[in-house]
C-alpha positions as CSV (number, residue, x, y, z in Angstrom):
1,X,-12.0,-13.3,2.4
2,X,-14.5,-16.0,1.2
3,X,-17.4,-13.5,2.4
4,X,-16.1,-10.4,0.4
5,X,-15.4,-12.7,-2.9
6,X,-18.8,-14.4,-2.4
7,X,-20.5,-11.1,-1.9
8,X,-18.6,-8.9,-4.9
9,X,-19.1,-11.9,-7.4
10,X,-22.7,-11.5,-7.2
11,X,-22.7,-7.4,-8.0
12,X,-22.1,-5.4,-10.9
13,X,-18.5,-4.6,-12.2
14,X,-19.2,-1.1,-11.7
15,X,-20.3,-2.0,-7.7
16,X,-16.7,-4.1,-7.5
17,X,-14.8,-1.4,-9.0
18,X,-16.0,1.0,-6.4
19,X,-16.0,-1.4,-3.3
20,X,-12.2,-2.4,-4.1
21,X,-11.3,1.5,-5.0
22,X,-13.0,2.3,-1.5
23,X,-11.3,-0.4,0.6
24,X,-7.9,0.5,-0.8
25,X,-8.2,3.9,-0.8
26,X,-9.8,4.2,2.8
27,X,-7.1,1.7,4.1
28,X,-4.2,4.8,3.8
29,X,-6.7,7.9,4.2
30,X,-9.2,7.2,7.3
31,X,-7.3,4.4,8.8
32,X,-9.9,1.2,7.6
33,X,-6.8,-1.0,6.8
34,X,-6.8,-1.5,10.8
35,X,-10.4,-3.5,9.9
36,X,-9.8,-4.6,6.4
37,X,-6.3,-4.6,5.1
38,X,-6.1,-3.4,1.5
39,X,-4.2,-6.4,0.4
40,X,-6.8,-8.4,1.0
41,X,-9.2,-5.9,-1.4
42,X,-6.4,-5.8,-3.9
43,X,-5.8,-9.9,-3.9
44,X,-9.9,-10.2,-4.2
45,X,-10.0,-7.9,-7.2
46,X,-7.1,-10.1,-8.8
47,X,-9.5,-13.2,-8.7
48,X,-12.5,-11.5,-9.7
49,X,-10.4,-10.5,-12.9
50,X,-9.4,-14.2,-13.2
51,X,-13.0,-15.2,-13.5
52,X,-13.3,-12.8,-16.3
53,X,-15.7,-9.7,-14.7
54,X,-12.4,-7.4,-15.1
55,X,-9.5,-7.2,-17.6
56,X,-6.4,-7.7,-15.5
57,X,-5.0,-4.1,-16.7
58,X,-7.9,-2.8,-15.2
59,X,-8.3,-3.8,-11.8
60,X,-4.7,-3.5,-11.4
61,X,-5.2,0.4,-12.4
62,X,-8.1,0.4,-10.4
63,X,-5.9,-0.5,-7.1
64,X,-3.1,1.5,-8.1
65,X,-5.1,4.6,-8.3
66,X,-6.7,3.7,-5.1
67,X,-3.5,3.1,-3.3
68,X,-1.9,6.2,-4.7
69,X,-4.7,8.7,-4.0
70,X,-5.3,7.2,-0.4
71,X,-1.7,7.9,0.6
72,X,-1.7,11.3,-1.0
73,X,-5.3,12.0,1.2
74,X,-3.2,10.5,4.3
75,X,-0.2,12.9,3.6
76,X,-2.7,15.9,3.6
77,X,-4.5,15.0,6.6
78,X,-1.1,14.3,8.5
79,X,0.5,17.8,7.6
80,X,-2.8,19.7,8.4
81,X,-4.3,17.5,11.2
82,X,-1.2,15.8,12.2
83,X,-1.0,16.1,16.1
84,X,-5.1,15.4,16.4
85,X,-4.3,12.3,14.1
86,X,-1.4,11.0,16.1
87,X,-3.9,11.4,19.6
88,X,-6.8,9.3,17.9
89,X,-8.1,6.5,20.6
90,X,-7.7,3.9,17.9
91,X,-4.3,4.3,17.7
92,X,-3.8,3.8,21.9
93,X,-3.5,0.0,21.7
94,X,-0.6,0.5,18.9
95,X,1.6,3.0,20.4
96,X,4.4,0.9,20.3
97,X,4.1,0.2,16.6
98,X,3.5,3.8,15.6
99,X,6.8,4.8,17.6
100,X,8.7,2.1,15.4
101,X,7.0,3.6,12.5
102,X,8.0,7.0,13.3
103,X,11.5,5.9,14.1
104,X,11.8,4.1,10.3
105,X,10.4,7.3,9.2
106,X,13.2,9.4,10.5
107,X,15.8,6.6,9.6
108,X,14.8,5.9,5.9
109,X,13.2,8.9,5.0
110,X,11.5,8.7,1.9
111,X,12.5,5.1,1.2
112,X,10.1,4.3,4.6
113,X,7.2,5.7,2.7
114,X,7.8,2.8,0.1
115,X,8.5,0.0,2.2
116,X,6.0,0.8,4.7
117,X,3.3,-0.3,2.0
118,X,4.2,-3.6,2.0
119,X,3.3,-3.6,6.1
120,X,-0.3,-3.5,7.0
121,X,-0.1,-1.3,10.4
122,X,2.8,1.1,8.2
123,X,0.9,1.4,5.3
124,X,-2.0,2.8,7.1
125,X,-0.2,5.2,8.9
126,X,2.7,6.2,7.2
127,X,1.6,8.5,4.9
128,X,0.2,10.3,7.6
129,X,3.4,10.7,9.4
130,X,5.1,12.2,6.6
131,X,2.6,14.8,6.3
132,X,3.3,15.8,10.0
133,X,6.8,15.5,9.5
134,X,7.0,17.8,6.8
135,X,8.3,15.9,3.9
136,X,8.4,17.7,0.9
137,X,5.6,16.8,-1.4
138,X,7.7,15.8,-4.3
139,X,9.6,13.4,-2.5
140,X,6.7,11.9,-0.5
141,X,5.3,11.7,-4.4
142,X,8.1,9.9,-5.9
143,X,8.3,7.3,-3.3
144,X,4.3,7.3,-3.0
145,X,3.6,6.3,-6.6
146,X,6.7,4.1,-6.6
147,X,5.2,2.1,-3.9
148,X,1.4,2.2,-5.0
149,X,2.6,1.0,-8.6
150,X,4.6,-2.3,-7.1
151,X,2.3,-2.8,-4.3
152,X,-0.9,-2.8,-6.3
153,X,0.3,-4.5,-9.7
154,X,1.8,-7.1,-7.4
155,X,-0.9,-8.0,-5.0
156,X,-3.9,-8.0,-7.8
157,X,-1.2,-10.3,-10.2
158,X,-1.3,-12.5,-7.2
159,X,-4.8,-12.8,-7.0
160,X,-5.1,-13.3,-10.7
161,X,-3.0,-15.8,-11.0
162,X,-4.1,-17.4,-7.8
163,X,-7.7,-18.1,-9.3
164,X,-9.4,-20.1,-7.1
165,X,-6.5,-21.0,-4.8
166,X,-6.9,-17.3,-3.5
167,X,-6.4,-18.7,0.3
168,X,-2.9,-20.2,-0.8
169,X,-1.9,-16.7,-1.4
170,X,-4.0,-15.3,1.4
171,X,-1.3,-17.6,3.7
172,X,1.7,-17.0,1.8
173,X,1.4,-13.3,0.4
174,X,3.5,-11.8,3.5
175,X,6.4,-14.1,2.4
176,X,6.0,-13.4,-1.3
177,X,5.8,-9.5,-0.7
178,X,8.9,-9.8,1.7
179,X,10.9,-11.3,-1.5
180,X,9.9,-8.7,-4.2
181,X,10.6,-5.8,-1.5
182,X,14.1,-7.2,-0.8
183,X,15.0,-7.4,-4.6
184,X,13.3,-4.0,-5.1
185,X,15.5,-2.4,-2.2
186,X,19.1,-4.2,-3.6
187,X,17.9,-2.8,-6.8
188,X,17.6,0.6,-5.5
189,X,20.7,0.3,-3.3
190,X,22.7,-0.9,-6.6
191,X,21.5,2.5,-8.5
192,X,22.3,4.7,-5.6
193,X,26.0,3.0,-4.9
194,X,26.4,3.6,-8.7
195,X,25.3,7.1,-9.0
196,X,26.9,8.0,-5.4
197,X,30.7,6.6,-7.9
198,X,29.7,8.5,-11.0
199,X,29.3,11.5,-8.7
200,X,33.1,11.1,-7.0
201,X,34.5,10.6,-10.3
202,X,33.2,13.7,-12.0
């Protein structure tokens, strides 16, 4: 992370925007997340914004758009080339994790697309698995947009708030994300129960 940050700080804002976008996009679209997790690029983007090279809102937009479009491409790849994707050699050592991701998607449906964004491996494979499973695109898009907005805003803001203390954020980011996701899931379940109750009354 230090090397990535040092290198980006010495380049132009346009190049920074392109690199951050490309890393976040490629994580879900072509599995680059196995090498450089997109959350690292998002946090670094926030740190760069804290140093005045970007407005915070602009970096959030870059990361959110990259996350959403990357997932969309991943979904289309899974939809049209699913069996070939699943057979990739890069996944040979991760078959157990892949099975967990498939089971999670079957169990949770669209919610798995949202929650999967907060786990590195799931974030890389879930869009393709959703496409392979023929999940309706409208359902996928809803959870993809929701997850991309929450995830992108969270990690860029963490980097921005941390500033020079980004190393501490990198160590604790998993725990913080878990808390945020837990709160979001609780809200979603509450809304679902309220709607279900109202539907019964109607």
